[in-house]
N, C-alpha and C positions, 0 to 999 in steps of 0.2 A: 526458716523463720529466724527476723530481726532481734535479737533481745537490745535491752540497757542490763549495763550492771557498772554502782556503786559499789566508794571505798566508804569505811571512814575506819575513823583513831588507827589503833593497830593496826590492822589491813591496808589503810590509807598509806601508811607511813610504807610497808616490806613493799606492799606494787610499785609504790613509786608514782601510781598515776588515782587519776580523782574519778573517774568515767571509761567503757569501755562497749566502746558497740558488736556485738557479737553476730554470729549464725549459728546457729541448733536445726539437725532433722525436729522431724515434727514432733516426735517422739521420745524428747530429752526428758530427764529427770534435773531437779537443781541442781539434784550430788557429780551427774555428766556438767555438765557446768565448771562446778569448784572440782576436776577431774582436768579437765580443760583448762584451768586456770593456774593446776600443778606442776602441770606436764606446760605447756607454754613462759610461766616466768617461775624461774631454780631456785626465787627465792623465798618459793611457798614452801619445799620438799625438805626433806631432815629438819625440820622446824613446828611441834607440836600446833600450828597457828589453827586449824582444824577446831582439836576440846577448846579451843577461843574463843572460839566465831560466832556468833550468830548471823544469819539470814532474814532478809523480809521478805513477804512477799503477799502481792496480792489482799494489804493491811493486817497481816499472820510476820508473827517472828519465831522462826523454827531453830532449832536443837539441832548440832548436824546430826542426827542419829535417826532426822525424819526426812533428811534430804532429798532420800533412796525415791519414797514416798509421792513427791510433789514435783506434778510433772507444769511442763514449764509451756506458756503459749504464744504466738506472734504476736510482740510490741510488747514482753514481762519487762515490766521495772525491777531488777533485782538487784539487793542493796544486802551487801559482807559489811561488818561492825564486828566492832571486840567487845570478849566481852572487860578488859581492864580499863580499868582506868584508871586519872592522877588525879590529887587534889592538891 
């Protein structure tokens, strides 16, 4: 199934991308998406970015410890954004 993933804030800076369109099996979770990103984009590895990142899916903001419980669907739009902000 196709999904759209958008990045904001610090996560966007690390990724060097604003948005990706990806394909995942029908039984995938939000955690699967993040794991794929970590494998594909080595700049996410070795950093504690996951703990500083929220995901937004279906109008809900989710912390990293909830991602494994959330299934994604066809044409899902997922947003990853950092908890860090400048001022």
